[in-house]
C-alpha positions in Angstrom: 43.5 -89.8 19.0 46.3 -87.4 19.5 45.8 -83.6 19.2 47.6 -83.6 15.9 45.2 -86.3 14.6 42.3 -84.4 15.8 43.5 -81.2 14.0 44.1 -83.3 10.8 40.6 -84.9 11.0 38.9 -81.6 11.5 40.8 -80.0 8.8 40.0 -82.7 6.3 36.4 -82.8 7.4 36.1 -79.1 6.7 37.8 -79.4 3.3 40.6 -77.2 4.3 44.3 -77.2 3.2 47.2 -76.7 5.5 47.5 -73.2 4.0 43.8 -72.5 4.7 44.1 -73.4 8.4 47.4 -71.5 8.6 45.7 -68.4 7.3 42.8 -68.8 9.8 45.2 -69.3 12.7 47.7 -66.6 11.6 50.6 -69.0 11.5 52.9 -70.6 8.9 51.9 -73.7 7.0 54.9 -75.5 8.6 53.3 -74.9 12.0 50.2 -76.7 11.0 52.4 -79.6 9.7 54.2 -79.7 13.0 50.8 -79.7 14.9 49.4 -82.6 12.8 52.7 -84.6 13.0 52.8 -84.3 16.7 56.2 -82.4 16.7 54.4 -79.6 18.7 52.6 -81.3 21.5 51.9 -78.5 23.9 49.9 -76.0 22.0 49.5 -72.5 23.3 46.2 -71.7 24.8 45.6 -69.0 22.2 46.1 -71.7 19.4 43.6 -74.0 21.0 41.0 -71.2 21.4 41.6 -70.3 17.7 41.2 -74.0 16.6 38.0 -74.2 18.6 36.7 -71.1 16.8 37.7 -72.3 13.4 36.2 -75.7 13.8 33.3 -74.9 16.1 34.3 -77.4 18.8 34.8 -77.0 22.5 38.2 -76.9 24.1 37.5 -80.3 25.7 37.7 -81.8 22.2 41.4 -81.0 22.1 42.1 -81.3 25.8 40.5 -84.6 26.7 43.0 -87.4 26.6 41.6 -90.2 24.6 45.0 -91.5 23.4 44.1 -95.0 25.0 41.2 -95.3 22.4 42.0 -97.0 19.2 40.2 -98.0 16.0 36.4 -97.9 16.1 36.3 -96.5 19.6 38.4 -93.4 18.6 36.3 -92.9 15.4 33.1 -93.2 17.4 34.2 -90.6 19.9 35.4 -88.2 17.2 32.2 -88.5 15.3 30.1 -88.1 18.4 31.9 -85.0 19.4 31.3 -83.4 16.0 27.6 -84.5 15.8 24.6 -82.3 16.5 22.7 -82.7 19.7 19.9 -84.5 17.9 22.3 -87.0 16.4 24.1 -87.5 19.7 20.7 -88.3 21.3 19.7 -90.7 18.6 23.1 -92.5 18.8 23.0 -92.8 22.6 19.4 -94.1 22.5 20.4 -96.8 19.9 23.5 -97.8 21.8 21.7 -98.0 25.1 18.9 -100.1 23.5 21.5 -102.4 22.0 23.3 -102.8 25.4 20.0 -103.5 27.2 19.1 -106.1 24.6 22.6 -107.8 24.9 22.2 -108.0 28.7 18.9 -109.8 28.4 20.2 -112.2 25.7 21.7 -115.3 27.4 25.2 -116.3 26.2 25.3 -119.3 23.9 28.0 -121.8 24.6 
């Protein structure tokens, strides 16, 4: 997921319009559009800090490069990053249990 896609995802998840986010960040609506479309790829540090404050995420959410992830992997990572610690723990336990079960099950073929 690109930084722009992450901003779009968080904005929609928080039921915000581009105008709402622009007001929160103190920028023009057109800037939000450029961020989301990927026209601006190197956001200022102050903008990233403001985005983190508005959306309640850590800077690693925006700075970690997960562009190589696609589809379900990208959606899982995004959902995980936004989940509470309790949900993260439950999700990890479930995935680890499933992985362990799959390792013990012989392949059919």
